[in-house]
Structure formats: structure tokens, C-alpha cells
PyMOL commands that place a pseudoatom at each C-alpha (Angstrom):
pseudoatom trace, name=CA, resn=UNK, resi=1, chain=A, elem=C, hetatm=0, pos=[0.105, 0.003, 0.092]
pseudoatom trace, name=CA, resn=UNK, resi=2, chain=A, elem=C, hetatm=0, pos=[1.233, 3.384, -1.118]
pseudoatom trace, name=CA, resn=UNK, resi=3, chain=A, elem=C, hetatm=0, pos=[2.301, 5.489, 2.516]
pseudoatom trace, name=CA, resn=UNK, resi=4, chain=A, elem=C, hetatm=0, pos=[0.269, 8.543, 0.748]
pseudoatom trace, name=CA, resn=UNK, resi=5, chain=A, elem=C, hetatm=0, pos=[-2.842, 6.403, 0.607]
pseudoatom trace, name=CA, resn=UNK, resi=6, chain=A, elem=C, hetatm=0, pos=[-1.936, 5.026, 4.172]
pseudoatom trace, name=CA, resn=UNK, resi=7, chain=A, elem=C, hetatm=0, pos=[-4.447, 7.142, 5.644]
pseudoatom trace, name=CA, resn=UNK, resi=8, chain=A, elem=C, hetatm=0, pos=[-7.494, 6.135, 3.682]
pseudoatom trace, name=CA, resn=UNK, resi=9, chain=A, elem=C, hetatm=0, pos=[-6.770, 2.477, 5.232]
pseudoatom trace, name=CA, resn=UNK, resi=10, chain=A, elem=C, hetatm=0, pos=[-6.248, 2.736, 8.708]
pseudoatom trace, name=CA, resn=UNK, resi=11, chain=A, elem=C, hetatm=0, pos=[-6.604, -1.252, 9.094]
pseudoatom trace, name=CA, resn=UNK, resi=12, chain=A, elem=C, hetatm=0, pos=[-4.204, -2.073, 6.633]
pseudoatom trace, name=CA, resn=UNK, resi=13, chain=A, elem=C, hetatm=0, pos=[-2.176, 0.565, 7.544]
pseudoatom trace, name=CA, resn=UNK, resi=14, chain=A, elem=C, hetatm=0, pos=[-1.839, -0.612, 11.291]
pseudoatom trace, name=CA, resn=UNK, resi=15, chain=A, elem=C, hetatm=0, pos=[-1.086, -4.245, 9.594]
pseudoatom trace, name=CA, resn=UNK, resi=16, chain=A, elem=C, hetatm=0, pos=[2.878, -2.790, 9.264]
pseudoatom trace, name=CA, resn=UNK, resi=17, chain=A, elem=C, hetatm=0, pos=[5.503, -4.684, 10.172]
pseudoatom trace, name=CA, resn=UNK, resi=18, chain=A, elem=C, hetatm=0, pos=[7.901, -1.986, 10.995]
pseudoatom trace, name=CA, resn=UNK, resi=19, chain=A, elem=C, hetatm=0, pos=[10.333, -4.577, 12.678]
pseudoatom trace, name=CA, resn=UNK, resi=20, chain=A, elem=C, hetatm=0, pos=[11.029, -5.232, 9.046]
pseudoatom trace, name=CA, resn=UNK, resi=21, chain=A, elem=C, hetatm=0, pos=[12.120, -1.754, 8.183]
pseudoatom trace, name=CA, resn=UNK, resi=22, chain=A, elem=C, hetatm=0, pos=[15.248, 0.218, 8.384]
pseudoatom trace, name=CA, resn=UNK, resi=23, chain=A, elem=C, hetatm=0, pos=[15.157, 1.849, 11.752]
pseudoatom trace, name=CA, resn=UNK, resi=24, chain=A, elem=C, hetatm=0, pos=[16.287, 5.234, 9.717]
pseudoatom trace, name=CA, resn=UNK, resi=25, chain=A, elem=C, hetatm=0, pos=[14.019, 5.050, 7.416]
pseudoatom trace, name=CA, resn=UNK, resi=26, chain=A, elem=C, hetatm=0, pos=[11.312, 5.176, 10.745]
pseudoatom trace, name=CA, resn=UNK, resi=27, chain=A, elem=C, hetatm=0, pos=[12.353, 7.909, 12.515]
pseudoatom trace, name=CA, resn=UNK, resi=28, chain=A, elem=C, hetatm=0, pos=[12.605, 10.077, 9.234]
pseudoatom trace, name=CA, resn=UNK, resi=29, chain=A, elem=C, hetatm=0, pos=[9.077, 9.125, 8.518]
pseudoatom trace, name=CA, resn=UNK, resi=30, chain=A, elem=C, hetatm=0, pos=[8.146, 10.253, 11.963]
pseudoatom trace, name=CA, resn=UNK, resi=31, chain=A, elem=C, hetatm=0, pos=[9.883, 13.699, 11.201]
pseudoatom trace, name=CA, resn=UNK, resi=32, chain=A, elem=C, hetatm=0, pos=[8.443, 13.934, 7.930]
pseudoatom trace, name=CA, resn=UNK, resi=33, chain=A, elem=C, hetatm=0, pos=[11.235, 13.397, 5.661]
pseudoatom trace, name=CA, resn=UNK, resi=34, chain=A, elem=C, hetatm=0, pos=[11.842, 11.124, 2.797]
pseudoatom trace, name=CA, resn=UNK, resi=35, chain=A, elem=C, hetatm=0, pos=[14.660, 8.311, 3.576]
pseudoatom trace, name=CA, resn=UNK, resi=36, chain=A, elem=C, hetatm=0, pos=[15.791, 4.964, 1.877]
pseudoatom trace, name=CA, resn=UNK, resi=37, chain=A, elem=C, hetatm=0, pos=[19.053, 3.581, 2.892]
pseudoatom trace, name=CA, resn=UNK, resi=38, chain=A, elem=C, hetatm=0, pos=[21.303, 2.836, 0.375]
pseudoatom trace, name=CA, resn=UNK, resi=39, chain=A, elem=C, hetatm=0, pos=[25.053, 1.208, 0.157]
pseudoatom trace, name=CA, resn=UNK, resi=40, chain=A, elem=C, hetatm=0, pos=[27.544, 4.152, -0.544]
pseudoatom trace, name=CA, resn=UNK, resi=41, chain=A, elem=C, hetatm=0, pos=[29.433, 6.257, 1.754]
pseudoatom trace, name=CA, resn=UNK, resi=42, chain=A, elem=C, hetatm=0, pos=[28.119, 9.963, 0.960]
pseudoatom trace, name=CA, resn=UNK, resi=43, chain=A, elem=C, hetatm=0, pos=[25.372, 10.854, 2.755]
pseudoatom trace, name=CA, resn=UNK, resi=44, chain=A, elem=C, hetatm=0, pos=[22.697, 13.033, 0.623]
pseudoatom trace, name=CA, resn=UNK, resi=45, chain=A, elem=C, hetatm=0, pos=[20.321, 15.723, 2.649]
pseudoatom trace, name=CA, resn=UNK, resi=46, chain=A, elem=C, hetatm=0, pos=[18.325, 17.567, -0.410]
pseudoatom trace, name=CA, resn=UNK, resi=47, chain=A, elem=C, hetatm=0, pos=[15.195, 19.071, -0.395]
pseudoatom trace, name=CA, resn=UNK, resi=48, chain=A, elem=C, hetatm=0, pos=[12.954, 17.738, -3.719]
pseudoatom trace, name=CA, resn=UNK, resi=49, chain=A, elem=C, hetatm=0, pos=[12.705, 13.966, -5.242]
pseudoatom trace, name=CA, resn=UNK, resi=50, chain=A, elem=C, hetatm=0, pos=[13.709, 15.312, -8.287]
pseudoatom trace, name=CA, resn=UNK, resi=51, chain=A, elem=C, hetatm=0, pos=[16.764, 17.046, -7.240]
pseudoatom trace, name=CA, resn=UNK, resi=52, chain=A, elem=C, hetatm=0, pos=[18.042, 14.782, -4.496]
pseudoatom trace, name=CA, resn=UNK, resi=53, chain=A, elem=C, hetatm=0, pos=[17.836, 11.872, -7.669]
pseudoatom trace, name=CA, resn=UNK, resi=54, chain=A, elem=C, hetatm=0, pos=[20.151, 14.660, -10.114]
pseudoatom trace, name=CA, resn=UNK, resi=55, chain=A, elem=C, hetatm=0, pos=[22.241, 14.599, -6.604]
pseudoatom trace, name=CA, resn=UNK, resi=56, chain=A, elem=C, hetatm=0, pos=[22.953, 10.716, -6.788]
pseudoatom trace, name=CA, resn=UNK, resi=57, chain=A, elem=C, hetatm=0, pos=[23.348, 10.375, -10.183]
pseudoatom trace, name=CA, resn=UNK, resi=58, chain=A, elem=C, hetatm=0, pos=[26.041, 13.317, -9.928]
pseudoatom trace, name=CA, resn=UNK, resi=59, chain=A, elem=C, hetatm=0, pos=[27.986, 11.957, -7.106]
pseudoatom trace, name=CA, resn=UNK, resi=60, chain=A, elem=C, hetatm=0, pos=[27.830, 8.433, -9.212]
pseudoatom trace, name=CA, resn=UNK, resi=61, chain=A, elem=C, hetatm=0, pos=[28.887, 10.427, -12.416]
pseudoatom trace, name=CA, resn=UNK, resi=62, chain=A, elem=C, hetatm=0, pos=[32.204, 11.737, -10.423]
pseudoatom trace, name=CA, resn=UNK, resi=63, chain=A, elem=C, hetatm=0, pos=[32.849, 8.263, -9.051]
pseudoatom trace, name=CA, resn=UNK, resi=64, chain=A, elem=C, hetatm=0, pos=[31.497, 8.120, -5.997]
pseudoatom trace, name=CA, resn=UNK, resi=65, chain=A, elem=C, hetatm=0, pos=[28.140, 6.300, -4.229]
pseudoatom trace, name=CA, resn=UNK, resi=66, chain=A, elem=C, hetatm=0, pos=[25.323, 7.504, -2.231]
pseudoatom trace, name=CA, resn=UNK, resi=67, chain=A, elem=C, hetatm=0, pos=[24.568, 6.418, 1.562]
pseudoatom trace, name=CA, resn=UNK, resi=68, chain=A, elem=C, hetatm=0, pos=[20.630, 7.138, 0.677]
pseudoatom trace, name=CA, resn=UNK, resi=69, chain=A, elem=C, hetatm=0, pos=[17.808, 9.047, -0.645]
pseudoatom trace, name=CA, resn=UNK, resi=70, chain=A, elem=C, hetatm=0, pos=[16.717, 11.761, 1.291]
pseudoatom trace, name=CA, resn=UNK, resi=71, chain=A, elem=C, hetatm=0, pos=[14.460, 14.588, 0.541]
pseudoatom trace, name=CA, resn=UNK, resi=72, chain=A, elem=C, hetatm=0, pos=[13.852, 16.970, 3.589]
pseudoatom trace, name=CA, resn=UNK, resi=73, chain=A, elem=C, hetatm=0, pos=[10.698, 18.804, 1.069]
pseudoatom trace, name=CA, resn=UNK, resi=74, chain=A, elem=C, hetatm=0, pos=[10.176, 22.387, 0.855]
pseudoatom trace, name=CA, resn=UNK, resi=75, chain=A, elem=C, hetatm=0, pos=[9.468, 23.573, 3.546]
pseudoatom trace, name=CA, resn=UNK, resi=76, chain=A, elem=C, hetatm=0, pos=[12.105, 21.985, 6.055]
pseudoatom trace, name=CA, resn=UNK, resi=77, chain=A, elem=C, hetatm=0, pos=[12.727, 23.939, 9.218]
pseudoatom trace, name=CA, resn=UNK, resi=78, chain=A, elem=C, hetatm=0, pos=[15.548, 23.929, 11.553]
pseudoatom trace, name=CA, resn=UNK, resi=79, chain=A, elem=C, hetatm=0, pos=[14.595, 20.998, 13.694]
pseudoatom trace, name=CA, resn=UNK, resi=80, chain=A, elem=C, hetatm=0, pos=[13.927, 18.521, 10.776]
pseudoatom trace, name=CA, resn=UNK, resi=81, chain=A, elem=C, hetatm=0, pos=[17.454, 19.751, 9.380]
pseudoatom trace, name=CA, resn=UNK, resi=82, chain=A, elem=C, hetatm=0, pos=[18.770, 18.677, 12.507]
pseudoatom trace, name=CA, resn=UNK, resi=83, chain=A, elem=C, hetatm=0, pos=[17.151, 14.869, 12.292]
pseudoatom trace, name=CA, resn=UNK, resi=84, chain=A, elem=C, hetatm=0, pos=[18.420, 14.528, 9.070]
pseudoatom trace, name=CA, resn=UNK, resi=85, chain=A, elem=C, hetatm=0, pos=[22.184, 15.542, 10.181]
pseudoatom trace, name=CA, resn=UNK, resi=86, chain=A, elem=C, hetatm=0, pos=[21.320, 12.930, 12.844]
pseudoatom trace, name=CA, resn=UNK, resi=87, chain=A, elem=C, hetatm=0, pos=[19.931, 10.158, 10.789]
pseudoatom trace, name=CA, resn=UNK, resi=88, chain=A, elem=C, hetatm=0, pos=[23.006, 10.950, 8.379]
pseudoatom trace, name=CA, resn=UNK, resi=89, chain=A, elem=C, hetatm=0, pos=[25.558, 11.146, 11.594]
pseudoatom trace, name=CA, resn=UNK, resi=90, chain=A, elem=C, hetatm=0, pos=[24.333, 7.439, 12.922]
pseudoatom trace, name=CA, resn=UNK, resi=91, chain=A, elem=C, hetatm=0, pos=[25.123, 5.660, 9.750]
pseudoatom trace, name=CA, resn=UNK, resi=92, chain=A, elem=C, hetatm=0, pos=[28.320, 4.060, 10.522]
pseudoatom trace, name=CA, resn=UNK, resi=93, chain=A, elem=C, hetatm=0, pos=[29.025, 4.244, 6.279]
pseudoatom trace, name=CA, resn=UNK, resi=94, chain=A, elem=C, hetatm=0, pos=[29.026, 7.306, 5.711]
pseudoatom trace, name=CA, resn=UNK, resi=95, chain=A, elem=C, hetatm=0, pos=[32.108, 9.077, 5.489]
pseudoatom trace, name=CA, resn=UNK, resi=96, chain=A, elem=C, hetatm=0, pos=[31.081, 12.755, 3.973]
pseudoatom trace, name=CA, resn=UNK, resi=97, chain=A, elem=C, hetatm=0, pos=[27.578, 14.865, 3.799]
pseudoatom trace, name=CA, resn=UNK, resi=98, chain=A, elem=C, hetatm=0, pos=[26.928, 16.571, 0.871]
pseudoatom trace, name=CA, resn=UNK, resi=99, chain=A, elem=C, hetatm=0, pos=[23.817, 18.928, 1.289]
pseudoatom trace, name=CA, resn=UNK, resi=100, chain=A, elem=C, hetatm=0, pos=[22.135, 20.429, -1.717]
pseudoatom trace, name=CA, resn=UNK, resi=101, chain=A, elem=C, hetatm=0, pos=[19.486, 22.816, -0.703]
pseudoatom trace, name=CA, resn=UNK, resi=102, chain=A, elem=C, hetatm=0, pos=[17.569, 25.016, -4.033]
pseudoatom trace, name=CA, resn=UNK, resi=103, chain=A, elem=C, hetatm=0, pos=[15.818, 27.232, -1.380]
pseudoatom trace, name=CA, resn=UNK, resi=104, chain=A, elem=C, hetatm=0, pos=[12.744, 28.774, -2.659]
pseudoatom trace, name=CA, resn=UNK, resi=105, chain=A, elem=C, hetatm=0, pos=[10.304, 28.369, 0.397]
pseudoatom trace, name=CA, resn=UNK, resi=106, chain=A, elem=C, hetatm=0, pos=[12.936, 26.859, 2.158]
pseudoatom trace, name=CA, resn=UNK, resi=107, chain=A, elem=C, hetatm=0, pos=[15.304, 29.495, 3.577]
pseudoatom trace, name=CA, resn=UNK, resi=108, chain=A, elem=C, hetatm=0, pos=[18.840, 28.442, 3.264]
pseudoatom trace, name=CA, resn=UNK, resi=109, chain=A, elem=C, hetatm=0, pos=[19.127, 30.408, 6.510]
pseudoatom trace, name=CA, resn=UNK, resi=110, chain=A, elem=C, hetatm=0, pos=[17.320, 28.099, 8.194]
pseudoatom trace, name=CA, resn=UNK, resi=111, chain=A, elem=C, hetatm=0, pos=[19.312, 25.173, 6.721]
pseudoatom trace, name=CA, resn=UNK, resi=112, chain=A, elem=C, hetatm=0, pos=[21.993, 26.434, 7.514]
pseudoatom trace, name=CA, resn=UNK, resi=113, chain=A, elem=C, hetatm=0, pos=[21.351, 27.387, 11.824]
pseudoatom trace, name=CA, resn=UNK, resi=114, chain=A, elem=C, hetatm=0, pos=[20.002, 23.119, 11.290]
pseudoatom trace, name=CA, resn=UNK, resi=115, chain=A, elem=C, hetatm=0, pos=[23.505, 21.907, 10.223]
pseudoatom trace, name=CA, resn=UNK, resi=116, chain=A, elem=C, hetatm=0, pos=[24.701, 24.040, 13.048]
pseudoatom trace, name=CA, resn=UNK, resi=117, chain=A, elem=C, hetatm=0, pos=[22.873, 23.123, 15.526]
pseudoatom trace, name=CA, resn=UNK, resi=118, chain=A, elem=C, hetatm=0, pos=[23.649, 19.078, 14.298]
pseudoatom trace, name=CA, resn=UNK, resi=119, chain=A, elem=C, hetatm=0, pos=[27.193, 19.945, 14.077]
pseudoatom trace, name=CA, resn=UNK, resi=120, chain=A, elem=C, hetatm=0, pos=[26.906, 21.737, 17.983]
pseudoatom trace, name=CA, resn=UNK, resi=121, chain=A, elem=C, hetatm=0, pos=[24.607, 18.579, 19.395]
pseudoatom trace, name=CA, resn=UNK, resi=122, chain=A, elem=C, hetatm=0, pos=[25.837, 15.843, 17.850]
pseudoatom trace, name=CA, resn=UNK, resi=123, chain=A, elem=C, hetatm=0, pos=[29.683, 16.558, 17.925]
pseudoatom trace, name=CA, resn=UNK, resi=124, chain=A, elem=C, hetatm=0, pos=[29.494, 15.723, 14.009]
pseudoatom trace, name=CA, resn=UNK, resi=125, chain=A, elem=C, hetatm=0, pos=[33.374, 15.384, 12.626]
pseudoatom trace, name=CA, resn=UNK, resi=126, chain=A, elem=C, hetatm=0, pos=[32.426, 13.628, 9.213]
pseudoatom trace, name=CA, resn=UNK, resi=127, chain=A, elem=C, hetatm=0, pos=[33.508, 16.605, 6.199]
pseudoatom trace, name=CA, resn=UNK, resi=128, chain=A, elem=C, hetatm=0, pos=[30.271, 18.089, 5.064]
pseudoatom trace, name=CA, resn=UNK, resi=129, chain=A, elem=C, hetatm=0, pos=[30.198, 20.095, 1.492]
pseudoatom trace, name=CA, resn=UNK, resi=130, chain=A, elem=C, hetatm=0, pos=[27.428, 22.636, 1.125]
pseudoatom trace, name=CA, resn=UNK, resi=131, chain=A, elem=C, hetatm=0, pos=[25.654, 23.588, -2.252]
pseudoatom trace, name=CA, resn=UNK, resi=132, chain=A, elem=C, hetatm=0, pos=[23.538, 26.001, -1.254]
pseudoatom trace, name=CA, resn=UNK, resi=133, chain=A, elem=C, hetatm=0, pos=[21.185, 28.250, -3.409]
pseudoatom trace, name=CA, resn=UNK, resi=134, chain=A, elem=C, hetatm=0, pos=[18.124, 30.539, -3.361]
pseudoatom trace, name=CA, resn=UNK, resi=135, chain=A, elem=C, hetatm=0, pos=[15.974, 32.251, -0.334]
pseudoatom trace, name=CA, resn=UNK, resi=136, chain=A, elem=C, hetatm=0, pos=[18.332, 34.037, 2.269]
pseudoatom trace, name=CA, resn=UNK, resi=137, chain=A, elem=C, hetatm=0, pos=[21.610, 32.939, 0.446]
pseudoatom trace, name=CA, resn=UNK, resi=138, chain=A, elem=C, hetatm=0, pos=[24.352, 35.499, 2.108]
pseudoatom trace, name=CA, resn=UNK, resi=139, chain=A, elem=C, hetatm=0, pos=[22.527, 35.684, 5.098]
pseudoatom trace, name=CA, resn=UNK, resi=140, chain=A, elem=C, hetatm=0, pos=[23.524, 31.610, 5.542]
pseudoatom trace, name=CA, resn=UNK, resi=141, chain=A, elem=C, hetatm=0, pos=[27.037, 32.101, 4.571]
pseudoatom trace, name=CA, resn=UNK, resi=142, chain=A, elem=C, hetatm=0, pos=[27.370, 34.660, 7.521]
pseudoatom trace, name=CA, resn=UNK, resi=143, chain=A, elem=C, hetatm=0, pos=[25.689, 32.138, 9.785]
pseudoatom trace, name=CA, resn=UNK, resi=144, chain=A, elem=C, hetatm=0, pos=[27.850, 29.323, 8.909]
pseudoatom trace, name=CA, resn=UNK, resi=145, chain=A, elem=C, hetatm=0, pos=[31.525, 31.760, 8.665]
pseudoatom trace, name=CA, resn=UNK, resi=146, chain=A, elem=C, hetatm=0, pos=[30.379, 32.936, 12.328]
pseudoatom trace, name=CA, resn=UNK, resi=147, chain=A, elem=C, hetatm=0, pos=[30.154, 29.428, 13.750]
pseudoatom trace, name=CA, resn=UNK, resi=148, chain=A, elem=C, hetatm=0, pos=[33.486, 28.533, 13.507]
pseudoatom trace, name=CA, resn=UNK, resi=149, chain=A, elem=C, hetatm=0, pos=[32.454, 25.383, 11.861]
pseudoatom trace, name=CA, resn=UNK, resi=150, chain=A, elem=C, hetatm=0, pos=[34.733, 23.881, 8.918]
pseudoatom trace, name=CA, resn=UNK, resi=151, chain=A, elem=C, hetatm=0, pos=[32.445, 23.531, 5.933]
pseudoatom trace, name=CA, resn=UNK, resi=152, chain=A, elem=C, hetatm=0, pos=[32.657, 23.519, 2.745]
pseudoatom trace, name=CA, resn=UNK, resi=153, chain=A, elem=C, hetatm=0, pos=[30.237, 25.731, 0.741]
pseudoatom trace, name=CA, resn=UNK, resi=154, chain=A, elem=C, hetatm=0, pos=[29.515, 26.503, -3.226]
pseudoatom trace, name=CA, resn=UNK, resi=155, chain=A, elem=C, hetatm=0, pos=[26.705, 27.105, -5.206]
pseudoatom trace, name=CA, resn=UNK, resi=156, chain=A, elem=C, hetatm=0, pos=[28.123, 24.931, -7.814]
pseudoatom trace, name=CA, resn=UNK, resi=157, chain=A, elem=C, hetatm=0, pos=[26.526, 21.402, -7.429]
pseudoatom trace, name=CA, resn=UNK, resi=158, chain=A, elem=C, hetatm=0, pos=[29.409, 19.710, -9.958]
pseudoatom trace, name=CA, resn=UNK, resi=159, chain=A, elem=C, hetatm=0, pos=[31.693, 20.957, -7.612]
pseudoatom trace, name=CA, resn=UNK, resi=160, chain=A, elem=C, hetatm=0, pos=[30.283, 19.914, -4.556]
pseudoatom trace, name=CA, resn=UNK, resi=161, chain=A, elem=C, hetatm=0, pos=[29.735, 16.270, -5.830]
pseudoatom trace, name=CA, resn=UNK, resi=162, chain=A, elem=C, hetatm=0, pos=[33.542, 16.064, -6.808]
pseudoatom trace, name=CA, resn=UNK, resi=163, chain=A, elem=C, hetatm=0, pos=[34.663, 17.280, -3.208]
pseudoatom trace, name=CA, resn=UNK, resi=164, chain=A, elem=C, hetatm=0, pos=[32.596, 14.897, -1.600]
pseudoatom trace, name=CA, resn=UNK, resi=165, chain=A, elem=C, hetatm=0, pos=[33.913, 12.162, -3.426]
pseudoatom trace, name=CA, resn=UNK, resi=166, chain=A, elem=C, hetatm=0, pos=[37.185, 13.394, -3.505]
pseudoatom trace, name=CA, resn=UNK, resi=167, chain=A, elem=C, hetatm=0, pos=[36.771, 13.326, 0.247]
pseudoatom trace, name=CA, resn=UNK, resi=168, chain=A, elem=C, hetatm=0, pos=[35.758, 9.585, 0.537]
pseudoatom trace, name=CA, resn=UNK, resi=169, chain=A, elem=C, hetatm=0, pos=[38.434, 8.368, -1.105]
pseudoatom trace, name=CA, resn=UNK, resi=170, chain=A, elem=C, hetatm=0, pos=[41.159, 10.228, 0.991]
pseudoatom trace, name=CA, resn=UNK, resi=171, chain=A, elem=C, hetatm=0, pos=[39.437, 8.850, 3.905]
pseudoatom trace, name=CA, resn=UNK, resi=172, chain=A, elem=C, hetatm=0, pos=[39.053, 5.554, 2.162]
pseudoatom trace, name=CA, resn=UNK, resi=173, chain=A, elem=C, hetatm=0, pos=[42.873, 5.339, 1.423]
pseudoatom trace, name=CA, resn=UNK, resi=174, chain=A, elem=C, hetatm=0, pos=[43.841, 6.536, 4.803]
pseudoatom trace, name=CA, resn=UNK, resi=175, chain=A, elem=C, hetatm=0, pos=[41.625, 4.244, 6.431]
pseudoatom trace, name=CA, resn=UNK, resi=176, chain=A, elem=C, hetatm=0, pos=[43.894, 1.375, 4.475]
pseudoatom trace, name=CA, resn=UNK, resi=177, chain=A, elem=C, hetatm=0, pos=[47.190, 2.451, 5.111]
pseudoatom trace, name=CA, resn=UNK, resi=178, chain=A, elem=C, hetatm=0, pos=[45.477, 2.809, 8.769]
pseudoatom trace, name=CA, resn=UNK, resi=179, chain=A, elem=C, hetatm=0, pos=[46.038, 6.253, 8.760]
pseudoatom trace, name=CA, resn=UNK, resi=180, chain=A, elem=C, hetatm=0, pos=[43.950, 8.998, 11.105]
pseudoatom trace, name=CA, resn=UNK, resi=181, chain=A, elem=C, hetatm=0, pos=[43.319, 12.189, 8.992]
pseudoatom trace, name=CA, resn=UNK, resi=182, chain=A, elem=C, hetatm=0, pos=[41.186, 15.104, 9.484]
pseudoatom trace, name=CA, resn=UNK, resi=183, chain=A, elem=C, hetatm=0, pos=[40.389, 16.898, 6.338]
pseudoatom trace, name=CA, resn=UNK, resi=184, chain=A, elem=C, hetatm=0, pos=[39.875, 21.088, 6.360]
pseudoatom trace, name=CA, resn=UNK, resi=185, chain=A, elem=C, hetatm=0, pos=[38.925, 23.552, 3.766]
pseudoatom trace, name=CA, resn=UNK, resi=186, chain=A, elem=C, hetatm=0, pos=[40.387, 26.855, 3.783]
pseudoatom trace, name=CA, resn=UNK, resi=187, chain=A, elem=C, hetatm=0, pos=[39.132, 30.594, 1.555]
pseudoatom trace, name=CA, resn=UNK, resi=188, chain=A, elem=C, hetatm=0, pos=[42.181, 32.113, 1.628]
pseudoatom trace, name=CA, resn=UNK, resi=189, chain=A, elem=C, hetatm=0, pos=[42.521, 31.357, -1.935]
pseudoatom trace, name=CA, resn=UNK, resi=190, chain=A, elem=C, hetatm=0, pos=[40.998, 30.912, -5.612]
pseudoatom trace, name=CA, resn=UNK, resi=191, chain=A, elem=C, hetatm=0, pos=[41.272, 27.254, -4.711]
pseudoatom trace, name=CA, resn=UNK, resi=192, chain=A, elem=C, hetatm=0, pos=[40.184, 25.892, -2.141]
pseudoatom trace, name=CA, resn=UNK, resi=193, chain=A, elem=C, hetatm=0, pos=[42.876, 24.137, -0.137]
pseudoatom trace, name=CA, resn=UNK, resi=194, chain=A, elem=C, hetatm=0, pos=[42.956, 20.426, 1.446]
pseudoatom trace, name=CA, resn=UNK, resi=195, chain=A, elem=C, hetatm=0, pos=[44.606, 20.095, 4.605]
pseudoatom trace, name=CA, resn=UNK, resi=196, chain=A, elem=C, hetatm=0, pos=[45.121, 16.901, 5.423]
pseudoatom trace, name=CA, resn=UNK, resi=197, chain=A, elem=C, hetatm=0, pos=[46.257, 16.049, 8.994]
pseudoatom trace, name=CA, resn=UNK, resi=198, chain=A, elem=C, hetatm=0, pos=[48.507, 12.789, 9.263]
pseudoatom trace, name=CA, resn=UNK, resi=199, chain=A, elem=C, hetatm=0, pos=[49.577, 12.515, 13.088]
pseudoatom trace, name=CA, resn=UNK, resi=200, chain=A, elem=C, hetatm=0, pos=[50.781, 15.968, 13.702]
pseudoatom trace, name=CA, resn=UNK, resi=201, chain=A, elem=C, hetatm=0, pos=[52.135, 16.291, 10.161]
pseudoatom trace, name=CA, resn=UNK, resi=202, chain=A, elem=C, hetatm=0, pos=[50.161, 18.518, 7.957]
pseudoatom trace, name=CA, resn=UNK, resi=203, chain=A, elem=C, hetatm=0, pos=[49.894, 18.236, 4.041]
pseudoatom trace, name=CA, resn=UNK, resi=204, chain=A, elem=C, hetatm=0, pos=[48.613, 20.757, 1.879]
pseudoatom trace, name=CA, resn=UNK, resi=205, chain=A, elem=C, hetatm=0, pos=[47.333, 20.341, -1.551]
pseudoatom trace, name=CA, resn=UNK, resi=206, chain=A, elem=C, hetatm=0, pos=[44.999, 22.472, -3.886]
pseudoatom trace, name=CA, resn=UNK, resi=207, chain=A, elem=C, hetatm=0, pos=[42.122, 20.665, -5.318]
for i in range(1, 207): cmd.bond("trace and resi %d" % i, "trace and resi %d" % (i + 1))
show_as sticks, trace
zoom trace
């Protein structure tokens, strides 16, 4: 039965066995988030099903693999974004998070506030790439800059996907070499610098 029609047949909806579902999907449905778990390494948070599919396709095109389909909807507030971040952060397969928001009804500043709350309350250490465009984008950039959290932000989706894929490749190589790394982005150059901290030694590469 289609979930969107479940309210018309409550007797059938009550028969659902939630033990057969992914716990992350159950949590997402409680907060009106459309979430489907996949087997990749890049956690995706997008507004709009079509944009979410396009984002996943672009990740694959750049050589990566999406860890999920997650549509926060057109009117997502910071509470929903916080829940989405919690779900992505709880997935052990997620190595980097890509947020792709084209703001119309949803405001970029509200998305930014939700992401920052997630970083503060959940102690998220996974690298985050933000592609934000639309309503209140400049205010969102100010909020992110003032937060002190290190995130890569762009208005170019292709660039965002490439960065997210590159980060997962670096993390994979480091894991295979049994090296602990920390990915940082700086904004003091035309091309951002990717800083990889290897046991106290910092290597800086242009990407």
C-alpha cells in the first residue's frame, strides 16, 4: 500500500510490521522526511525528490556512491534538518555529507542553522559539503562563517559533488593505510586548500 494513501485504509496501515524496516527510515518518517537507505558512502540531504535523484546521479558520475536518498521537503525547518543530520551521522557507512538545497519556500539560513545545531549537539566530525542556492543564501553564508565550523560551501552542484567524492576517496585510502586524518577547508585562496593532518604532520594540497 502506498504510504501516501495509508490514511484512507487505517486498518491496513495498522498491519505494518516496522521490524522489517530500517530504523533510520522509521525515524525519518516520524519527522516527515523521505529517506531510503542505500549502500554508498556519501550521505545526501536534499530538498525535492527530483533534485535528490539528480544529486545521486552526479555523485555516481564523479566516481562516488550515495549512502541514501533523503528529501527534507520544500518547507523544512531547522528541527527537520537537525533530525536529518542525526540520521546521516548515525550511519556508519557515511564518510562525508553532501547537502544540496535549492531554496524557495525553504530558506538557506534555516538550513544553515539546522546544520550548525547538528554539529554542536551531535559532535559531527564527518566532512560536510554544502551547495546552497536561493532564498537568504548570503545570510546562510554569514551564519556558517560565524559558527566556526569547518565546512566547504559552494553554489555549484558539480563542484560540491566532486569535493564530496574526493573526500571519501581520501578517507578510504587513509583507512586502508591505517592513518588517522582530519579534512579541513580554507577560504583564503582562489582554489580552496585541502589540509590533511597525518599524525601531527600537515600536508596541504590544492584541489
